[in-house]
VOTI-447331 format. One line per 3 residues: number of its first residue (from 1); their letters; for each residue x, y, z of N, C-alpha, C. Coordinates in Angstrom, 2 decimals. Example, Ala and Ser with C-alpha at 12.3 -4.5 7.8 and 13.67 -1.06 7.14 Angstrom:
BEGIN
1 = as = 13.19,-5.69,7.80,12.30,-4.50,7.80,13.20,-3.30,7.80  12.85,-2.25,7.08,13.67,-1.06,7.14,12.90,0.03,7.87
% end
This chain:
BEGIN
1 = mst = 0.89,-1.18,-0.04,-0.04,-0.04,-0.02,0.81,1.25,0.01  0.42,2.27,-0.76,1.13,3.56,-0.68,1.04,4.26,0.68  2.07,5.08,0.85,2.02,5.87,2.19,1.93,7.37,1.74
4 = nvl = 0.88,8.03,2.37,0.64,9.38,1.93,1.41,10.41,2.90  2.19,11.35,2.32,2.92,12.24,3.19,2.45,13.70,2.78  2.35,14.44,3.92,1.91,15.89,3.71,3.06,16.80,4.29
7 = rta = 3.20,17.96,3.64,4.18,18.83,3.96,3.58,20.15,4.55  4.13,20.68,5.66,3.65,21.86,6.21,4.74,22.74,6.46  4.58,23.92,6.88,5.70,24.86,7.35,6.55,24.17,8.51
10 = egw = 5.86,23.36,9.29,6.43,22.70,10.44,7.29,21.43,10.16  7.03,20.90,8.84,7.79,19.74,8.51,6.91,18.79,7.71  7.32,17.46,7.72,6.63,16.47,7.01,5.88,15.52,7.95
13 = wvv = 4.78,15.03,7.38,3.71,14.27,8.16,3.32,13.06,7.31  3.06,11.91,8.02,2.45,10.80,7.34,0.98,10.88,7.70  0.15,10.70,6.63,-1.32,10.84,6.89,-1.92,9.52,7.10
16 = lgd = -2.63,9.40,8.16,-3.21,8.09,8.55,-4.67,8.39,8.83  -5.53,8.32,7.81,-6.95,8.64,7.89,-7.08,10.14,8.12  -7.76,10.61,9.29,-7.87,11.96,9.51,-6.93,12.48,10.47
19 = rav = -5.79,11.73,10.75,-4.78,12.15,11.60,-3.46,12.17,10.94  -2.49,12.86,11.39,-1.18,13.02,10.73,-0.09,12.87,11.84  0.90,12.04,11.57,1.98,11.77,12.43,3.24,12.45,11.95
22 = pvd = 3.91,13.20,12.71,5.17,13.93,12.29,6.28,12.90,11.94  7.00,13.31,10.85,8.10,12.42,10.51,9.40,12.89,11.06  10.10,12.15,11.72,11.38,12.52,12.34,12.44,12.56,11.35
25 = tka = 12.62,13.66,10.68,13.60,13.70,9.58,14.18,15.13,9.52  15.38,15.23,9.00,15.94,16.50,8.68,15.74,16.91,7.35  14.98,16.12,6.56,14.76,16.62,5.27,14.05,17.74,5.04
28 = vtt = 14.53,18.64,4.08,13.99,19.89,3.69,13.28,19.87,2.37  14.03,19.19,1.39,13.53,19.09,0.01,12.81,17.70,-0.07  12.04,17.67,-1.08,11.33,16.41,-1.57,12.37,15.21,-1.76
31 = ael = 13.48,15.68,-2.46,14.50,14.66,-2.79,15.04,14.02,-1.47  15.25,14.99,-0.50,15.80,14.45,0.76,14.90,13.65,1.54  13.59,13.97,1.44,12.61,13.11,2.10,12.49,11.65,1.59
34 = iad = 12.58,11.74,0.19,12.45,10.45,-0.50,13.64,9.54,-0.18  14.76,10.16,0.08,16.07,9.47,0.49,15.86,8.91,2.01  15.01,9.46,2.67,14.86,9.16,4.04,13.48,8.28,4.36
37 = rda = 13.26,7.33,3.47,12.03,6.58,3.53,12.02,5.77,4.82  13.14,5.43,5.47,13.08,4.75,6.67,12.24,5.63,7.79  12.61,6.92,7.79,11.88,7.77,8.75,10.38,7.92,8.48
40 = vqe = 9.98,7.88,7.18,8.52,7.86,6.83,7.88,6.60,7.32  8.55,5.44,7.07,8.00,4.21,7.60,7.92,4.11,9.09  8.92,4.62,9.78,8.79,4.63,11.18,7.66,5.44,11.68
43 = aav = 7.41,6.62,11.08,6.34,7.38,11.54,4.94,6.69,11.22  4.81,5.98,10.05,3.63,5.22,9.71,3.31,4.09,10.71  4.24,3.58,11.31,4.00,2.38,12.24,4.21,2.75,13.75
46 = sgd = 4.41,4.00,13.98,4.83,4.49,15.34,3.82,4.22,16.34  2.53,4.17,15.93,1.42,4.14,16.96,1.14,5.59,17.56  1.82,6.58,17.18,1.55,7.98,17.62,0.10,8.39,17.23
49 = agt = -0.62,8.98,18.24,-1.97,9.44,17.94,-2.04,10.52,16.88  -0.97,11.21,16.77,-1.00,12.27,15.78,-1.87,13.51,16.12  -1.91,14.26,15.08,-2.74,15.57,15.13,-3.78,15.49,13.97
52 = pva = -4.87,16.15,14.21,-5.96,16.19,13.17,-5.38,16.89,11.87  -5.58,16.14,10.77,-5.15,16.63,9.46,-5.81,18.07,9.18  -7.15,18.13,9.59,-7.92,19.34,9.27,-7.25,20.61,9.91
55 = glv = -6.43,20.48,10.89,-5.78,21.53,11.55,-4.48,21.96,10.86  -4.03,21.27,9.88,-2.78,21.54,9.25,-2.93,22.35,7.96  -2.07,23.12,7.64,-2.05,24.02,6.31,-1.03,23.28,5.52
58 = als = -1.53,22.58,4.45,-0.65,21.83,3.52,0.09,22.76,2.54  1.37,22.58,2.38,2.17,23.10,1.22,2.33,22.15,0.13  2.79,22.61,-0.90,3.15,21.62,-2.03,4.14,20.63,-1.46
61 = pvt = 3.80,19.25,-1.61,4.84,18.21,-1.29,5.99,18.12,-2.18  5.93,18.91,-3.24,7.02,18.97,-4.28,7.73,20.28,-4.00  8.97,20.21,-3.53,9.68,21.56,-3.19,10.28,22.00,-4.47
64 = spc = 10.49,23.35,-4.45,11.29,23.95,-5.62,12.50,24.74,-5.03  13.45,25.02,-5.87,13.48,24.77,-7.37,13.61,23.26,-7.73  13.06,22.91,-8.84,13.08,21.57,-9.31,12.77,21.76,-10.86
67 = rvv = 12.91,20.64,-11.66,12.41,20.66,-13.00,10.94,20.23,-12.97  10.14,20.94,-13.72,8.78,20.65,-13.93,8.58,20.44,-15.42  8.23,19.28,-15.89,8.06,18.87,-17.26,6.59,18.44,-17.49
70 = gqm = 6.04,18.88,-18.57,4.65,18.48,-18.99,4.53,17.65,-20.26  3.55,16.87,-20.36,3.26,16.11,-21.55,2.12,16.88,-22.29  2.17,17.01,-23.62,1.16,17.73,-24.31,0.16,16.70,-24.97
73 = vny = -1.14,16.88,-24.88,-2.07,16.13,-25.53,-1.97,14.61,-25.33  -2.07,14.18,-24.09,-1.74,12.70,-23.80,-2.96,11.85,-23.40  -4.14,12.47,-23.45,-5.32,11.64,-23.33,-6.29,11.51,-24.54
76 = rsh = -6.73,10.49,-24.92,-7.52,10.38,-26.16,-8.78,11.37,-26.21  -9.35,11.55,-24.98,-10.42,12.40,-24.85,-10.02,13.96,-25.12  -8.88,14.15,-24.55,-8.34,15.64,-24.74,-8.01,15.87,-26.36
79 = ard = -7.43,14.76,-26.85,-7.10,14.92,-28.28,-8.36,15.20,-29.12  -9.46,14.55,-28.76,-10.70,14.68,-29.52,-11.19,16.17,-29.26  -11.13,16.65,-28.03,-11.55,17.99,-27.76,-10.71,19.04,-28.51
82 = sgf = -9.44,18.76,-28.69,-8.52,19.62,-29.31,-8.37,19.46,-30.88  -9.30,18.58,-31.36,-9.39,18.63,-32.80,-8.29,17.58,-33.57  -7.46,16.92,-32.75,-6.55,16.08,-33.40,-7.16,14.73,-33.92
85 = tgd = -6.56,14.24,-35.03,-7.01,12.98,-35.59,-5.77,12.22,-35.92  -5.91,10.91,-36.04,-4.73,10.09,-36.39,-3.87,10.00,-35.20  -2.57,9.65,-35.54,-1.49,9.56,-34.49,-1.04,10.86,-34.02
88 = ipp = -0.85,10.98,-32.78,-0.40,12.23,-32.17,1.12,11.92,-31.67  1.96,12.75,-32.14,3.37,12.48,-31.77,3.57,13.01,-30.40  4.40,12.18,-29.53,4.59,12.67,-28.13,5.29,13.92,-28.10
91 = aff = 4.85,14.76,-27.22,5.62,16.24,-27.07,5.66,16.49,-25.57  6.75,17.35,-25.24,6.86,17.75,-23.85,7.19,19.22,-23.88  7.02,19.79,-22.68,7.26,21.27,-22.50,7.69,21.43,-21.11
94 = rka = 8.34,22.57,-20.80,8.83,22.89,-19.49,7.88,23.97,-18.88  7.79,23.89,-17.58,7.10,24.88,-16.82,8.07,25.36,-15.76  8.01,26.65,-15.43,9.03,27.17,-14.33,8.57,26.70,-13.06
97 = sgs = 9.58,26.24,-12.20,9.24,25.69,-10.91,8.66,26.73,-9.98  8.78,27.96,-10.29,8.20,28.97,-9.58,6.65,29.01,-9.62  6.06,28.25,-10.60,4.73,28.10,-10.81,4.11,27.13,-9.74
100 = vsg = 4.92,26.34,-9.06,4.37,25.36,-8.13,3.74,26.11,-6.91  2.70,25.70,-6.50,2.01,26.33,-5.35,1.25,25.29,-4.49  0.71,25.59,-3.34,0.21,24.69,-2.40,-1.15,24.20,-2.87
103 = pgd = -1.77,23.16,-2.37,-3.02,22.56,-2.74,-4.30,23.46,-2.27  -4.09,24.46,-1.47,-5.11,25.31,-1.06,-4.87,26.79,-1.41  -3.68,27.04,-1.98,-3.36,28.44,-2.39,-4.27,28.90,-3.54
106 = aiv = -4.48,30.21,-3.54,-5.31,30.75,-4.70,-4.52,30.75,-5.89  -5.13,30.45,-6.99,-4.64,30.59,-8.37,-4.79,32.10,-8.79  -3.82,32.74,-8.99,-3.89,34.19,-9.34,-3.81,34.47,-10.75
109 = rpe = -4.92,35.04,-11.31,-4.91,35.29,-12.71,-4.24,36.65,-12.98  -3.18,36.59,-13.93,-2.50,37.91,-14.16,-3.53,38.74,-14.87  -3.22,40.22,-14.69,-4.17,41.16,-15.20,-4.39,41.12,-16.71
112 = hvr = -3.44,40.76,-17.45,-3.58,40.75,-18.89,-4.17,39.47,-19.47  -4.42,38.44,-18.60,-4.97,37.17,-19.04,-6.56,37.17,-18.97  -7.12,36.87,-19.99,-8.66,36.82,-20.08,-9.18,35.36,-19.93
115 = fld = -8.43,34.45,-20.57,-8.94,33.06,-20.74,-8.07,32.04,-19.95  -8.51,31.88,-18.75,-7.72,31.07,-17.87,-8.44,29.64,-17.72  -7.59,28.67,-17.97,-8.08,27.36,-17.96,-7.47,26.34,-17.05
118 = yei = -8.07,25.24,-16.83,-7.72,24.17,-15.83,-7.26,22.97,-16.54  -6.45,22.15,-15.97,-6.06,20.92,-16.49,-5.55,19.96,-15.31  -6.43,19.10,-14.85,-5.99,18.17,-13.79,-4.98,17.20,-14.47
121 = elg = -3.97,16.84,-13.70,-2.99,15.90,-14.20,-2.35,15.20,-13.14  -2.02,13.92,-13.38,-1.22,13.03,-12.41,0.29,13.49,-12.57  0.83,13.83,-11.40,2.28,14.15,-11.36,3.17,12.98,-10.87
124 = lvm = 4.18,12.63,-11.61,5.11,11.62,-11.21,6.28,12.40,-10.55  6.69,11.92,-9.37,7.81,12.50,-8.60,8.90,11.55,-8.74  10.07,11.99,-9.26,11.16,11.14,-9.48,11.86,10.81,-8.06
127 = gvp = 12.23,9.49,-8.01,12.94,9.04,-6.80,14.44,8.99,-6.85  15.00,8.92,-8.10,16.34,8.73,-8.42,16.65,9.56,-9.69  17.89,9.82,-10.02,18.20,10.39,-11.33,17.88,9.62,-12.55
130 = lpv = 17.36,10.29,-13.49,17.01,9.63,-14.77,18.07,10.23,-15.88  19.09,9.60,-16.11,20.12,10.09,-17.08,19.58,10.11,-18.55  20.04,10.96,-19.32,19.82,11.00,-20.78,20.24,9.59,-21.43
133 = gtv = 19.41,9.07,-22.16,19.56,7.75,-22.74,18.96,6.63,-22.00  18.32,6.82,-20.85,17.78,5.83,-20.02,16.45,5.21,-20.85  16.40,3.81,-20.78,15.19,3.22,-21.34,14.43,2.66,-20.10
136 = vee = 13.12,3.05,-20.00,12.38,2.55,-18.87,11.29,1.71,-19.32  11.34,0.35,-18.89,10.39,-0.63,-19.12,9.33,-0.50,-17.97  8.21,-1.01,-18.30,7.16,-1.09,-17.27,7.62,-1.61,-15.93
139 = rdl = 8.32,-2.70,-16.03,8.84,-3.27,-14.71,9.85,-2.46,-13.97  10.44,-1.38,-14.67,11.44,-0.56,-14.11,10.91,0.65,-13.40  9.48,0.93,-13.62,8.99,2.17,-13.04,9.23,2.33,-11.60
142 = psy = 9.10,1.22,-10.75,9.30,1.46,-9.19,10.83,1.89,-8.98  11.72,1.61,-9.94,13.05,2.08,-9.71,13.32,3.43,-9.91  12.46,4.18,-10.59,12.64,5.61,-10.92,11.58,6.50,-10.34
145 = vag = 10.40,6.02,-10.25,9.37,6.98,-9.79,9.07,6.58,-8.33  9.26,7.63,-7.42,8.98,7.40,-5.98,7.55,7.62,-5.50  6.90,8.41,-6.31,5.41,8.78,-5.82,4.67,9.64,-6.75
148 = lvi = 3.40,9.86,-6.39,2.43,10.59,-7.18,1.91,11.73,-6.51  1.46,12.72,-7.23,0.84,13.86,-6.64,-0.25,14.42,-7.69  -1.32,14.99,-7.12,-2.28,15.85,-8.11,-1.60,17.14,-8.35
151 = tnd = -1.80,17.42,-9.71,-1.35,18.71,-10.17,-2.41,19.38,-11.01  -2.42,20.66,-11.16,-3.37,21.36,-12.01,-2.40,22.31,-12.98  -2.37,21.89,-14.22,-1.56,22.64,-15.20,-2.42,23.79,-15.69
154 = vsa = -2.44,24.84,-14.87,-3.25,26.02,-15.21,-2.58,26.74,-16.40  -3.46,27.18,-17.30,-2.97,27.70,-18.60,-3.78,29.00,-18.93  -2.85,30.02,-19.43,-3.38,31.26,-19.98,-3.57,31.03,-21.40
157 = rdv = -4.78,30.70,-21.90,-4.97,30.27,-23.29,-4.64,31.33,-24.27  -5.03,32.67,-23.92,-4.73,33.73,-24.84,-3.26,33.96,-25.06  -2.53,33.78,-23.96,-1.10,33.79,-24.15,-0.50,32.62,-25.00
160 = qlt = -1.02,31.39,-24.57,-0.55,30.14,-25.25,-0.82,30.22,-26.73  -2.05,30.58,-27.26,-2.42,30.47,-28.61,-1.75,31.47,-29.42  -1.77,32.77,-28.95,-1.27,33.85,-29.73,0.17,33.88,-29.89
163 = ktq = 0.95,33.34,-28.86,2.33,33.26,-28.82,2.88,31.94,-29.28  2.00,30.98,-29.58,2.18,29.57,-29.98,3.41,28.97,-29.18  3.37,29.21,-27.81,4.30,28.45,-26.94,3.61,28.22,-25.58
166 = fye = 4.33,27.34,-24.82,3.62,26.87,-23.58,4.36,27.53,-22.49  5.66,27.82,-22.43,6.44,28.20,-21.26,5.77,29.32,-20.52  5.63,30.46,-21.11,4.99,31.49,-20.46,3.59,31.31,-19.97
169 = sks = 2.80,30.77,-20.96,1.25,30.66,-20.66,1.14,29.67,-19.47  1.99,28.87,-19.10,1.74,27.78,-18.01,2.73,28.01,-16.83  3.54,29.15,-16.84,4.51,29.22,-15.80,4.34,30.41,-14.85
172 = ypt = 3.24,31.24,-14.88,3.04,32.29,-13.96,2.97,31.63,-12.62  3.31,32.45,-11.60,3.20,32.00,-10.18,1.78,31.47,-9.89  1.77,30.42,-9.07,0.46,29.80,-8.75,-0.15,28.94,-9.82
175 = ftp = 0.55,28.73,-10.99,-0.04,27.98,-12.22,0.19,26.50,-12.14  0.82,26.02,-11.00,0.84,24.56,-10.87,0.54,24.13,-9.43  -0.64,24.24,-8.97,-1.10,23.74,-7.72,-0.73,22.25,-7.48
178 = tgp = -0.07,21.89,-6.45,0.39,20.57,-6.35,0.07,19.93,-4.92  -0.44,18.79,-4.85,-0.72,18.16,-3.64,-2.24,18.00,-3.34  -2.71,17.57,-2.17,-2.02,17.75,-0.90,-0.98,16.61,-0.58
181 = hla = -1.30,15.41,-1.01,-0.46,14.31,-0.61,0.62,13.96,-1.72  1.74,13.66,-1.17,2.70,12.81,-1.91,2.47,11.40,-1.60  1.99,10.59,-2.46,1.77,9.21,-2.29,3.11,8.34,-2.66
184 = lle = 3.80,8.04,-1.66,5.06,7.18,-1.94,4.56,5.83,-2.14  4.99,5.23,-3.24,4.43,3.91,-3.78,5.32,2.73,-3.36  4.82,1.53,-3.16,5.37,0.35,-3.03,5.38,-0.28,-4.46
187 = ped = 6.41,-1.16,-4.80,6.44,-1.75,-6.11,5.16,-2.40,-6.51  4.41,-2.99,-5.71,3.17,-3.62,-6.12,2.07,-2.59,-6.41  2.27,-1.31,-6.03,1.16,-0.35,-6.30,1.17,0.02,-7.89
190 = fah = 2.36,-0.16,-8.46,2.31,0.35,-9.92,1.46,-0.52,-10.68  1.09,-1.63,-10.42,0.22,-2.47,-11.17,-1.25,-1.83,-11.26  -1.48,-0.86,-10.33,-2.92,-0.35,-10.19,-2.89,1.09,-10.85
193 = lld = -1.84,1.60,-11.53,-1.94,2.98,-12.00,-3.04,3.15,-12.95  -3.31,2.34,-13.84,-4.29,2.63,-14.82,-5.79,2.60,-14.21  -5.98,2.18,-13.01,-7.16,2.36,-12.25,-7.39,3.75,-11.69
196 = lrl = -6.37,4.53,-11.66,-6.52,5.85,-11.08,-7.50,6.71,-11.92  -8.36,7.42,-11.15,-9.39,8.29,-11.86,-9.11,9.72,-11.51  -9.04,10.54,-12.43,-8.83,11.99,-12.38,-10.12,12.67,-12.45
199 = kls = -10.46,13.45,-11.51,-11.73,14.21,-11.43,-11.54,15.66,-11.01  -12.04,16.47,-11.75,-11.88,18.00,-11.60,-13.31,18.60,-11.63  -13.67,19.44,-10.64,-14.95,20.18,-10.61,-14.68,21.71,-10.52
202 = vng = -15.44,22.45,-11.02,-15.44,23.99,-10.83,-16.72,24.30,-10.23  -16.60,24.88,-9.02,-17.87,25.27,-8.27,-18.96,24.15,-8.19  -18.40,22.98,-8.03,-19.29,21.79,-8.00,-19.69,21.13,-9.30
205 = dlr = -19.39,21.65,-10.32,-19.79,21.25,-11.61,-18.59,20.38,-12.22  -18.89,19.05,-12.36,-17.89,18.12,-12.87,-17.40,18.41,-14.31  -16.12,18.76,-14.56,-15.64,19.07,-15.79,-14.77,17.93,-16.54
208 = qdr = -14.02,17.36,-15.58,-13.04,16.32,-16.07,-13.21,15.06,-15.24  -13.27,13.89,-15.94,-13.40,12.65,-15.21,-13.03,11.45,-16.11  -11.79,10.99,-15.99,-11.20,9.83,-16.85,-10.28,9.04,-15.94
211 = tla = -10.01,7.82,-16.35,-8.91,7.08,-15.79,-7.73,7.13,-16.64  -6.57,6.59,-16.06,-5.31,6.58,-16.90,-5.46,5.70,-18.02  -6.47,4.78,-18.08,-6.63,3.96,-19.24,-6.87,4.75,-20.61
214 = dmi = -7.16,6.02,-20.32,-7.48,6.99,-21.48,-6.12,7.53,-22.02  -4.93,7.33,-21.32,-3.64,7.83,-21.78,-3.18,7.30,-23.06  -2.53,8.18,-23.88,-1.94,7.78,-25.05,-0.54,7.11,-24.86
217 = vrp = 0.40,7.99,-24.22,1.72,7.50,-23.83,1.74,7.35,-22.41  1.94,6.24,-21.79,1.91,5.76,-20.41,3.24,6.11,-19.75  3.35,6.15,-18.46,4.50,6.65,-17.77,5.86,6.07,-18.20
220 = aqa = 6.00,4.88,-18.25,7.22,4.14,-18.63,7.74,4.66,-20.00  6.85,4.63,-21.02,7.22,5.16,-22.30,7.59,6.61,-22.25  6.83,7.37,-21.49,6.91,8.75,-21.49,8.30,9.13,-20.93
223 = ltl = 8.76,8.40,-19.88,10.00,8.66,-19.32,11.21,8.22,-20.28  11.00,7.14,-21.08,11.99,6.76,-22.04,12.07,7.88,-23.11  10.95,8.36,-23.58,11.05,9.36,-24.54,11.66,10.70,-24.11
226 = lar = 11.23,11.10,-22.94,11.83,12.33,-22.31,13.35,12.19,-22.11  13.83,10.94,-21.81,15.22,10.78,-21.45,16.04,10.72,-22.86  15.42,10.87,-23.92,16.18,11.00,-25.08,17.10,12.33,-25.11
229 = fqa = 16.47,13.31,-24.37,17.10,14.67,-24.44,17.16,15.37,-23.08  16.35,14.94,-22.05,16.29,15.54,-20.85,16.55,14.72,-19.66  17.56,15.06,-18.75,17.72,14.34,-17.60,16.91,14.85,-16.50
232 = lda = 16.54,13.95,-15.59,15.74,14.35,-14.45,16.47,13.98,-13.16  16.24,14.55,-12.12,16.89,14.22,-10.82,15.63,13.82,-9.76  16.06,13.20,-8.70,15.13,12.90,-7.57,14.56,14.28,-7.16
235 = gdl = 13.16,14.16,-6.98,12.35,15.36,-6.68,11.85,16.17,-7.85  12.27,15.76,-8.99,11.65,16.59,-10.18,10.22,16.01,-10.54  9.55,16.75,-11.30,8.13,16.54,-11.42,7.72,16.29,-12.89
238 = llt = 7.08,15.18,-13.34,6.60,15.09,-14.68,5.01,15.09,-14.64  4.44,16.07,-15.36,2.98,16.11,-15.40,2.57,15.34,-16.67  1.65,14.48,-16.49,1.47,13.35,-17.63,0.31,13.61,-18.45
241 = gtp = -0.13,14.83,-18.54,-1.34,15.14,-19.48,-2.62,15.23,-18.83  -3.60,15.77,-19.56,-4.88,16.04,-18.89,-6.02,15.32,-19.79  -7.01,14.82,-19.18,-8.10,14.40,-19.96,-8.98,15.54,-20.57
244 = ggt = -9.91,15.02,-21.47,-10.90,15.97,-22.01,-11.76,16.64,-20.91  -12.31,17.82,-21.45,-13.17,18.47,-20.52,-12.65,19.92,-20.12  -11.53,20.25,-20.67,-11.02,21.72,-20.38,-11.90,22.72,-21.14
247 = alk = -11.80,23.99,-20.66,-12.55,24.97,-21.22,-12.32,25.13,-22.74  -11.05,25.03,-23.06,-10.64,25.25,-24.47,-10.87,23.99,-25.32  -11.66,24.26,-26.37,-11.86,23.10,-27.44,-11.70,23.68,-28.72
250 = app = -11.34,22.76,-29.66,-11.08,23.24,-31.03,-12.43,23.65,-31.77  -12.37,24.69,-32.54,-13.61,25.07,-33.25,-13.99,24.02,-34.37  -15.21,24.08,-34.85,-15.61,23.19,-35.84,-14.71,23.17,-36.98
253 = kpv = -14.60,22.10,-37.78,-13.59,22.10,-38.77,-13.95,23.15,-39.88  -15.16,23.41,-40.29,-15.32,24.52,-41.26,-14.88,25.86,-40.77  -15.06,26.15,-39.50,-14.62,27.44,-38.85,-13.13,27.44,-38.92
256 = eki = -12.52,26.22,-38.61,-11.00,26.23,-38.45,-10.44,26.51,-39.86  -11.00,25.85,-40.94,-10.54,26.15,-42.35,-10.54,27.56,-42.76  -11.77,28.19,-42.36,-11.97,29.65,-42.70,-10.86,30.38,-41.90
259 = gal = -10.71,30.08,-40.66,-9.78,30.93,-39.85,-8.45,30.87,-40.39  -7.95,29.70,-40.95,-6.67,29.49,-41.55,-6.38,30.41,-42.65  -7.40,30.92,-43.29,-7.23,31.82,-44.43,-7.09,33.25,-44.01
262 = lpp = -7.38,33.54,-42.77,-7.29,34.88,-42.37,-5.97,35.36,-41.81  -5.64,36.61,-41.80,-4.42,37.20,-41.17,-4.45,36.75,-39.81  -3.29,36.48,-39.09,-3.33,36.01,-37.72,-4.07,37.02,-36.74
265 = avk = -3.97,38.33,-36.95,-4.53,39.23,-36.03,-6.18,39.13,-36.09  -6.48,39.00,-37.31,-8.03,38.91,-37.56,-8.48,37.54,-37.05  -7.77,36.56,-37.23,-8.11,35.24,-36.86,-8.37,35.20,-35.44
268 = wka = -7.26,35.64,-34.57,-7.36,35.49,-33.20,-8.42,36.47,-32.58  -8.67,37.51,-33.18,-9.65,38.44,-32.69,-11.05,37.78,-32.83  -11.18,37.09,-33.91,-12.50,36.49,-34.08,-12.58,35.25,-33.18
271 = ffk = -11.56,34.49,-33.07,-11.59,33.28,-32.17,-11.82,33.74,-30.65  -11.15,34.68,-30.19,-11.40,35.08,-28.79,-12.72,35.70,-28.57  -13.30,36.39,-29.59,-14.56,36.95,-29.41,-15.54,35.77,-29.26
274 = sqa = -15.42,34.66,-29.99,-16.32,33.52,-29.71,-15.98,32.79,-28.34  -14.77,32.89,-27.93,-14.40,32.23,-26.59,-14.98,32.99,-25.43  -15.24,34.33,-25.64,-15.74,35.11,-24.58,-17.14,34.67,-24.22
277 = knp = -17.81,33.93,-25.07,-19.15,33.39,-24.71,-19.01,32.07,-24.04  -17.91,31.50,-23.83,-17.73,30.23,-23.29,-17.66,30.38,-21.79  -18.66,29.86,-20.97,-18.67,30.06,-19.51,-17.69,29.27,-18.68
280 = hyl = -16.96,28.34,-19.34,-16.14,27.32,-18.57,-14.77,27.90,-18.23  -14.42,28.98,-18.71,-13.11,29.59,-18.32,-13.17,30.04,-16.83  -12.04,30.10,-16.30,-12.00,30.43,-14.75,-12.16,31.86,-14.61
283 = hpg = -12.81,32.23,-13.51,-12.93,33.68,-13.00,-12.67,33.79,-11.66  -12.31,35.04,-11.13,-12.05,35.10,-9.72,-13.38,34.86,-8.95  -13.21,34.16,-7.94,-14.26,33.68,-7.05,-14.60,32.21,-7.35
286 = dvi = -14.24,31.65,-8.46,-14.30,30.19,-8.71,-13.51,29.35,-7.74  -13.96,28.17,-7.51,-13.20,27.21,-6.62,-13.11,25.89,-7.41  -11.87,25.43,-7.58,-11.59,24.14,-8.29,-11.24,23.07,-7.22
289 = tat = -11.95,21.98,-7.47,-11.78,20.80,-6.66,-11.29,19.64,-7.52  -10.19,18.96,-7.11,-9.47,17.98,-7.90,-9.13,16.81,-7.00  -9.42,15.60,-7.52,-9.04,14.41,-6.74,-8.45,13.39,-7.77
292 = iat = -7.50,12.47,-7.29,-7.00,11.44,-8.06,-7.04,10.21,-7.07  -7.66,9.16,-7.48,-7.67,7.97,-6.59,-8.05,6.68,-7.38  -7.65,5.54,-6.79,-8.18,4.25,-7.32,-9.63,3.98,-6.72
295 = pdg = -10.46,3.22,-7.42,-11.73,2.99,-6.75,-11.68,2.33,-5.34  -10.67,1.51,-5.15,-10.52,0.76,-3.88,-9.79,1.55,-2.80  -9.33,2.79,-3.13,-8.63,3.57,-2.18,-7.20,3.15,-1.90
298 = rie = -6.74,2.18,-2.67,-5.32,1.77,-2.50,-4.38,2.85,-2.70  -4.64,3.73,-3.80,-3.82,4.86,-3.98,-4.85,6.07,-3.98  -4.62,7.02,-3.06,-5.51,8.08,-2.87,-4.76,9.33,-2.56
301 = lge = -4.78,10.31,-3.46,-3.88,11.48,-3.39,-4.42,12.70,-2.63  -5.62,12.52,-1.99,-6.24,13.61,-1.25,-7.10,14.53,-2.13  -7.53,15.59,-1.60,-8.40,16.63,-2.39,-7.67,17.88,-2.44
304 = qrt = -7.56,18.39,-3.65,-7.00,19.66,-3.92,-8.11,20.71,-4.14  -8.17,21.86,-3.38,-9.23,22.73,-3.43,-8.72,24.14,-3.48  -8.69,24.68,-4.70,-8.00,25.99,-4.90,-8.94,27.04,-5.47
307 = pva = -9.01,28.13,-4.83,-9.83,29.40,-5.31,-9.14,30.12,-6.42  -9.86,30.82,-7.21,-9.26,31.65,-8.14,-9.35,33.09,-7.81  -8.21,33.80,-7.90,-8.26,35.29,-7.46,-7.61,36.05,-8.63
310 = dpr = -7.71,37.44,-8.53,-6.95,38.19,-9.45,-6.02,39.06,-8.70  -5.08,39.74,-9.32,-4.04,40.42,-8.55,-4.54,41.56,-7.76  -5.73,42.20,-8.12,-6.33,43.29,-7.36,-6.81,42.75,-5.97
313 = qdr = -7.36,41.45,-6.03,-7.73,40.90,-4.65,-6.51,40.76,-3.91  -5.46,40.16,-4.54,-4.28,39.76,-3.81,-3.65,40.94,-3.05  -3.84,42.15,-3.64,-3.14,43.40,-3.08,-3.94,44.08,-1.85
316 = k = -5.15,43.49,-1.78,-5.99,44.14,-0.63,-5.54,43.65,0.71
% end
């Protein structure tokens, strides 16, 4: 069974139901905690009555600086929403680690961003270095991946689409809410990854709901492809793609063909005029709830609950 770990300003905790037991460790970073698994195990079996989880303020269990890498269009349902047909080549992008925030921290929408979108994603937390050239088979996953976290790959779609790049649009501060739990896995837990169900709601309205069986490129293959050019270290984070159900969706094919004939400025003006009627983009005051778990509770990453704010609220 996996062991859930929580991080607060006071240190690391093992979560046991509605109680949390402190981990006796000098670890400051996620990598250091992963290297001190004995201390985590001792806390889990200590018999300490612990403290109520509800009284703790969770921070991201992935500490920064670290590498944060994302997979693009990695669920079949998201590919359909995005207008892709046929084979989809695997693609990766980087996010600034300064975008990582806690599971209850507000997502702050920059003043120039109008179209703010959500993307629930399963995060893989590396346990050891992944050198360039590494080939990872399914049976090797426990040797490289230490644990799992909930992440939200928040995206400024107007920046992403008009600048045709991902780094800025997904890297603003608070654009990668992470946690609450870091689920440290045992080797036998990896056989249950495809049973994990990702669910995201906005103001109680369910928007995303799929299992990992909908994935196009699964974790072992993703790490192999990434390792062709990118090394990872313990504590680094790989976001493995989002299911369908995001606010952004591809326009109908006839509209897309007409748009391709227009000058870029005209095309984007028309596109965003139509998007302004889409009620699913995020607005200040919205609350996003995200969970990832197997049906039997063998792996359960907690609940991420993040409000949306704008900079003017943040300055009050």
